[in-house]
C-alpha positions as CSV (number, residue, x, y, z in Angstrom):
1,M,118.1,107.5,145.6
2,K,119.0,104.8,143.1
3,K,115.6,103.1,143.7
4,N,113.8,106.4,143.1
5,L,115.7,106.9,139.8
6,K,114.9,103.3,138.7
7,D,111.2,103.9,139.5
8,K,111.1,107.1,137.5
9,L,112.9,105.5,134.5
10,L,110.5,102.5,134.6
11,N,107.6,105.0,134.8
12,L,108.9,107.0,131.8
13,K,109.3,103.8,129.8
14,E,105.8,102.6,130.5
15,R,104.4,106.1,129.6
16,A,106.4,106.1,126.4
17,K,105.2,102.7,125.4
18,K,101.6,103.6,126.0
19,Q,101.9,107.0,124.3
20,S,103.6,105.5,121.2
21,S,100.4,103.7,120.3
22,N,98.0,106.4,121.2
23,F,98.8,109.2,118.7
24,S,95.8,111.0,117.3
25,K,95.3,111.4,113.6
26,E,96.2,115.0,113.9
27,E,99.5,114.2,115.7
28,L,100.4,111.7,113.1
29,K,99.6,114.0,110.2
30,N,101.6,117.0,111.5
31,S,104.5,115.3,113.2
32,T,108.0,115.3,111.8
33,R,109.3,113.0,114.5
34,I,106.9,110.1,114.1
35,A,108.0,107.6,111.4
36,K,105.4,107.3,108.7
37,S,105.2,105.4,105.4
38,A,105.4,107.5,102.3
39,T,103.0,105.3,100.4
40,P,99.3,104.8,101.0
41,K,98.2,101.5,102.7
42,Y,95.6,99.0,101.8
43,T,94.8,100.6,98.4
44,I,94.9,98.5,95.2
45,D,98.4,99.8,94.4
46,W,99.6,98.8,97.9
47,Y,98.5,95.2,97.3
48,V,99.9,95.1,93.7
49,K,103.2,96.5,95.1
50,W,103.5,93.5,97.5
51,V,102.5,90.9,94.9
52,A,105.0,92.4,92.4
53,S,107.7,92.3,95.1
54,T,106.9,88.7,95.8
55,F,107.3,87.8,92.1
56,V,110.6,89.6,91.9
57,L,112.0,88.0,95.0
58,A,110.9,84.5,93.7
59,A,112.6,85.2,90.5
60,M,115.8,86.3,92.3
61,S,115.8,83.2,94.3
62,L,116.1,81.2,91.1
63,R,118.7,83.3,89.4
64,G,121.9,81.6,88.6
65,I,120.4,78.1,88.4
66,P,120.6,77.3,84.7
67,E,117.6,74.8,84.7
68,Y,115.3,77.6,86.0
69,Q,116.4,80.5,83.6
70,E,113.1,80.6,81.9
71,T,111.1,80.5,85.1
72,D,113.3,83.3,86.5
73,L,112.7,85.5,83.4
74,V,108.9,84.8,83.4
75,L,108.5,85.6,87.1
76,S,110.8,88.7,86.6
77,V,108.6,89.9,83.7
78,I,105.4,89.5,85.7
79,G,106.9,91.3,88.8
80,I,108.5,94.2,86.9
81,T,105.3,94.6,84.8
82,L,103.3,95.0,88.0
83,W,105.9,97.4,89.5
84,L,105.7,99.4,86.3
85,W,101.9,99.7,86.7
86,V,102.5,100.8,90.3
87,S,105.0,103.4,89.2
88,V,102.6,104.8,86.7
89,V,99.8,105.0,89.3
90,W,102.2,106.8,91.7
91,K,103.5,109.0,88.8
92,D,107.1,108.3,90.0
93,R,109.3,109.0,86.9
94,A,112.4,107.3,88.4
95,L,110.5,104.1,89.0
96,I,108.8,104.3,85.6
97,L,112.2,104.6,83.9
98,L,113.8,101.8,86.0
99,N,110.9,99.3,85.5
100,G,110.2,100.3,81.9
101,V,113.8,99.7,80.8
102,G,114.1,96.7,83.1
103,L,111.0,95.2,81.4
104,L,112.6,95.8,77.9
105,F,115.8,94.0,79.0
106,L,113.9,91.0,80.5
107,V,111.5,90.6,77.5
108,R,114.5,90.7,75.1
109,N,116.2,88.0,77.1
110,L,113.1,85.9,77.3
111,L,112.5,86.2,73.6
112,E,116.1,85.3,72.9
113,L,115.8,82.2,75.1
114,W,112.6,81.1,73.3
115,V,114.1,81.6,69.8
116,Q,117.2,79.5,70.5
């Protein structure tokens, strides 16, 4: 009986694995149980989003090192500007507000650093 249950479980696992990669477009579109990304893929805004995120992460990796404060701010301004563009394309008001105000703060800090 145990062997029979093990065989059934393995069979179910194999079927589930095969089925998970074989969803039709209709199933993916109408399903509430299949995890899907909310943003479109492989469009210009998708690529810009990832480039912007890379700039922001690079800037964050330098944050707190006094010798690289200017580099941090420049990378942050580039990344947040790109994210602001993506926000506008997506018409996402929360992201527009966040990145717009963040960009103002960063530019103010960068100008202050340059004027010193």
